[in-house]
PAPA-683077 format. One record per residue (C-alpha): residue number from 1; x, y, z. Coordinates in steps of 0.05 Angstrom, whole numbers. Example, Ala and Ser with C-alpha at 12.3 -4.5 7.8 and 13.67 -1.06 7.14 Angstrom:
<atoms>
- n; u; v; w
- 1; 246; -90; 156
- 2; 273; -21; 143
</atoms>
This chain:
<atoms>
- n; u; v; w
- 1; -552; 1207; -914
- 2; -559; 1216; -838
- 3; -495; 1223; -799
- 4; -478; 1167; -751
- 5; -452; 1173; -681
- 6; -397; 1131; -654
- 7; -374; 1119; -583
- 8; -304; 1145; -568
- 9; -260; 1125; -509
- 10; -246; 1199; -499
- 11; -207; 1199; -433
- 12; -168; 1134; -429
- 13; -136; 1146; -361
- 14; -199; 1170; -326
- 15; -243; 1116; -358
- 16; -194; 1060; -345
- 17; -185; 1084; -273
- 18; -260; 1086; -263
- 19; -271; 1017; -294
- 20; -215; 987; -252
- 21; -245; 1016; -188
- 22; -314; 988; -208
- 23; -282; 920; -223
- 24; -249; 917; -155
- 25; -315; 935; -121
- 26; -351; 881; -161
- 27; -297; 831; -143
- 28; -301; 847; -69
- 29; -378; 843; -71
- 30; -376; 777; -109
- 31; -326; 741; -64
- 32; -347; 776; 0
- 33; -275; 795; 15
- 34; -285; 856; 59
- 35; -247; 834; 120
- 36; -179; 866; 133
- 37; -142; 800; 121
- 38; -176; 783; 56
- 39; -136; 774; -9
- 40; -169; 834; -44
- 41; -163; 878; 18
- 42; -88; 862; 22
- 43; -79; 893; -47
- 44; -128; 951; -46
- 45; -121; 976; 26
- 46; -64; 1013; 60
- 47; -62; 990; 132
- 48; -38; 1036; 187
- 49; 32; 1007; 184
- 50; 86; 991; 133
- 51; 111; 920; 124
- 52; 179; 938; 94
- 53; 193; 865; 75
- 54; 129; 854; 36
- 55; 131; 877; -37
- 56; 55; 883; -38
- 57; 60; 938; 15
- 58; 94; 982; -37
- 59; 42; 966; -90
- 60; -17; 982; -46
- 61; 11; 1052; -33
- 62; -16; 1065; -103
- 63; -72; 1013; -112
- 64; -111; 1034; -50
- 65; -146; 1087; -93
- 66; -181; 1030; -130
- 67; -212; 998; -68
- 68; -276; 1025; -38
- 69; -315; 1009; 24
- 70; -383; 1007; -11
- 71; -419; 1023; -76
- 72; -440; 1090; -48
- 73; -367; 1106; -32
- 74; -346; 1087; -103
- 75; -403; 1124; -138
- 76; -392; 1189; -99
- 77; -319; 1189; -120
- 78; -333; 1169; -192
- 79; -384; 1224; -199
- 80; -330; 1276; -187
- 81; -275; 1238; -225
- 82; -317; 1227; -287
- 83; -344; 1298; -287
- 84; -277; 1335; -280
- 85; -226; 1283; -302
- 86; -237; 1283; -377
- 87; -229; 1358; -382
- 88; -164; 1355; -343
- 89; -139; 1296; -385
- 90; -152; 1337; -447
- 91; -114; 1396; -418
- 92; -54; 1360; -387
- 93; -51; 1297; -429
- 94; -62; 1225; -408
- 95; 9; 1211; -384
- 96; 15; 1274; -341
- 97; -54; 1262; -310
- 98; -35; 1190; -295
- 99; 28; 1215; -261
- 100; -14; 1264; -220
- 101; -60; 1208; -198
- 102; -1; 1164; -180
- 103; 33; 1220; -140
- 104; -31; 1234; -102
- 105; -42; 1161; -87
- 106; 30; 1152; -63
- 107; 30; 1214; -20
- 108; -37; 1199; 13
- 109; -18; 1126; 25
- 110; 50; 1143; 54
- 111; 24; 1198; 99
- 112; -32; 1153; 124
- 113; 21; 1102; 145
- 114; 64; 1155; 178
- 115; 9; 1192; 215
- 116; -48; 1143; 229
- 117; -58; 1071; 251
- 118; -122; 1061; 211
- 119; -131; 1032; 141
- 120; -142; 1074; 80
- 121; -178; 1058; 15
- 122; -216; 1097; -38
- 123; -205; 1151; -90
- 124; -227; 1210; -48
- 125; -157; 1239; -49
- 126; -156; 1234; -125
- 127; -225; 1266; -130
- 128; -202; 1325; -87
- 129; -138; 1331; -126
- 130; -179; 1337; -190
- 131; -226; 1389; -158
- 132; -169; 1435; -137
- 133; -130; 1422; -201
- 134; -191; 1442; -243
- 135; -193; 1509; -208
- 136; -123; 1523; -233
- 137; -136; 1513; -307
- 138; -130; 1587; -320
- 139; -69; 1596; -275
- 140; -18; 1647; -299
- 141; 49; 1658; -267
- 142; 46; 1709; -211
- 143; -31; 1708; -211
- 144; -76; 1666; -167
- 145; -146; 1653; -196
- 146; -204; 1672; -151
- 147; -236; 1604; -169
- 148; -175; 1570; -137
- 149; -183; 1610; -73
- 150; -258; 1595; -70
- 151; -247; 1520; -82
- 152; -195; 1517; -28
- 153; -240; 1555; 20
- 154; -303; 1515; 5
- 155; -277; 1444; -7
- 156; -212; 1439; 31
- 157; -234; 1488; 86
- 158; -298; 1447; 94
- 159; -258; 1384; 103
- 160; -213; 1417; 156
- 161; -275; 1440; 193
- 162; -306; 1370; 189
- 163; -241; 1338; 214
- 164; -243; 1383; 275
- 165; -318; 1381; 290
- 166; -337; 1309; 274
- 167; -303; 1242; 270
- 168; -334; 1195; 219
- 169; -313; 1141; 170
- 170; -295; 1191; 116
- 171; -221; 1207; 115
- 172; -220; 1283; 115
- 173; -145; 1277; 119
- 174; -143; 1244; 50
- 175; -188; 1298; 21
- 176; -143; 1353; 49
- 177; -78; 1320; 24
- 178; -111; 1305; -44
- 179; -129; 1379; -49
- 180; -59; 1399; -30
- 181; -31; 1353; -83
- 182; -78; 1384; -135
- 183; -54; 1454; -115
- 184; 20; 1435; -118
- 185; 13; 1397; -183
- 186; -28; 1452; -216
- 187; 19; 1508; -194
- 188; 82; 1471; -216
- 189; 56; 1439; -280
- 190; 86; 1467; -343
- 191; 19; 1463; -380
- 192; -20; 1495; -325
- 193; 19; 1560; -323
- 194; 25; 1613; -376
- 195; 61; 1681; -378
</atoms>
């Protein structure tokens, strides 16, 4: 009797995150709510200021990673997230990876409010956190993997260079902070370090 294949929801946090980001992009495309004052934009965009009296302002510090400016923006982030995320979810577990995503979202959102007056949306910070975190999967206490150093040099160093040389719509700041979150989370995670 031939064996049958079944589909498995193998990385619930990464898959749910990706589906939620796609759903938000579909919603925005369907209702045409891309202006800064639109209802969807108010939930999935961190503006360049903090409205301390508005409860939604605290929510969007975390939900901005689900909003994207375009399909191309979404797909470029999901390519990285879906490629690296399931391996990291298997290594760290769903809850710890969800915490890492939430920390990265909160840090990038809060720092954007503190340092810039422009809006922020998209999962670029999460993607860069996963890239740097993946380079630390073989981290041992008192040893720094060469892969980590190369990833920091190539990915994060490239973003620092782009931030200095060119000014475009891509938030290099978010990439750099996401990478820094990945480094800190990977180096301090109990599962990431071994004797």
